[in-house]
C-alpha positions as CSV (number, residue, x, y, z in Angstrom):
1,X,116.4,101.1,106.1
2,X,118.8,102.7,103.5
3,X,122.5,102.9,104.4
4,X,125.6,103.9,102.6
5,X,128.4,101.3,102.2
6,X,131.7,101.0,100.4
7,X,130.2,99.1,97.5
8,X,126.9,100.9,97.2
9,X,123.8,101.1,99.3
10,X,122.4,98.6,101.7
11,X,118.6,98.4,101.6
12,X,116.8,96.6,104.5
13,X,113.5,94.9,103.5
14,X,110.8,92.8,104.9
15,X,109.3,90.2,102.5
16,X,105.8,88.9,102.2
17,X,105.8,86.0,99.8
18,X,102.9,84.6,97.8
19,X,101.3,88.0,97.1
20,X,99.2,88.8,94.1
21,X,102.0,90.7,92.5
22,X,105.6,91.8,93.3
23,X,105.5,95.4,94.6
24,X,106.8,97.7,97.3
25,X,104.1,98.0,100.0
26,X,105.3,100.9,102.1
27,X,107.4,101.0,105.2
28,X,107.2,98.8,108.2
29,X,107.7,101.3,111.0
30,X,108.1,98.7,113.7
31,X,110.9,96.8,111.9
32,X,112.3,99.9,110.2
33,X,112.3,98.1,106.9
34,X,110.8,98.5,103.5
35,X,107.9,96.2,103.0
36,X,108.0,94.2,99.7
37,X,105.3,91.8,98.5
38,X,106.6,89.0,96.3
39,X,104.5,86.9,94.0
40,X,106.8,83.9,94.1
41,X,106.6,81.3,97.0
42,X,109.5,81.0,99.4
43,X,110.5,77.7,97.9
44,X,113.9,76.8,96.4
45,X,115.0,80.4,96.4
46,X,112.3,81.5,94.0
47,X,111.2,84.5,96.1
48,X,114.9,85.6,96.5
49,X,115.4,85.4,92.7
50,X,112.3,87.5,92.1
51,X,113.4,90.1,94.7
52,X,116.9,90.4,93.0
53,X,115.3,90.7,89.6
54,X,112.7,93.2,90.7
55,X,115.2,95.6,92.4
56,X,117.8,95.2,89.7
57,X,115.2,96.4,87.2
58,X,114.0,99.2,89.5
59,X,117.5,100.6,90.1
60,X,119.2,99.6,86.9
61,X,122.1,98.2,88.9
62,X,123.4,94.9,90.3
63,X,121.5,93.8,93.5
64,X,122.7,91.1,95.9
65,X,121.1,89.6,99.0
66,X,123.8,89.9,101.6
67,X,121.8,88.9,104.7
68,X,118.7,86.9,105.4
69,X,118.5,84.5,102.5
70,X,116.2,82.1,104.4
71,X,114.2,84.7,106.5
72,X,111.7,87.4,105.7
73,X,114.1,90.2,106.9
74,X,116.7,90.7,104.2
75,X,119.5,93.1,103.5
76,X,120.2,93.9,99.9
77,X,123.3,95.5,98.4
78,X,122.6,97.8,95.5
79,X,126.0,98.2,93.8
80,X,127.4,101.5,92.6
81,X,124.5,103.8,93.6
82,X,124.3,106.5,96.3
83,X,121.7,106.7,99.0
84,X,120.1,109.8,97.4
85,X,119.6,107.9,94.1
86,X,118.1,104.9,95.8
87,X,115.7,107.0,98.0
88,X,114.6,109.0,94.9
89,X,113.8,105.8,92.9
90,X,111.9,104.4,96.0
91,X,110.0,107.7,96.4
92,X,111.3,108.2,100.0
């Protein structure tokens, strides 16, 4: 779910689009991913943009989607942070 990498931290998430608001909704034990509800629909990259914006603001760092641009399971790269910092901000 949260892994160290050379450039920062890889965060594995599972996305539920078209929610009432964008928020973290706990952990999906079966998928071993962080569940994230996103207000935007999965059309023309709108949900992806909202995910990047949400996590960039949360961590105060650059966030990129490195895997899963068209699926619900995504891997995000949080640049320049350590695993401990990311877990602390997520409350894990």
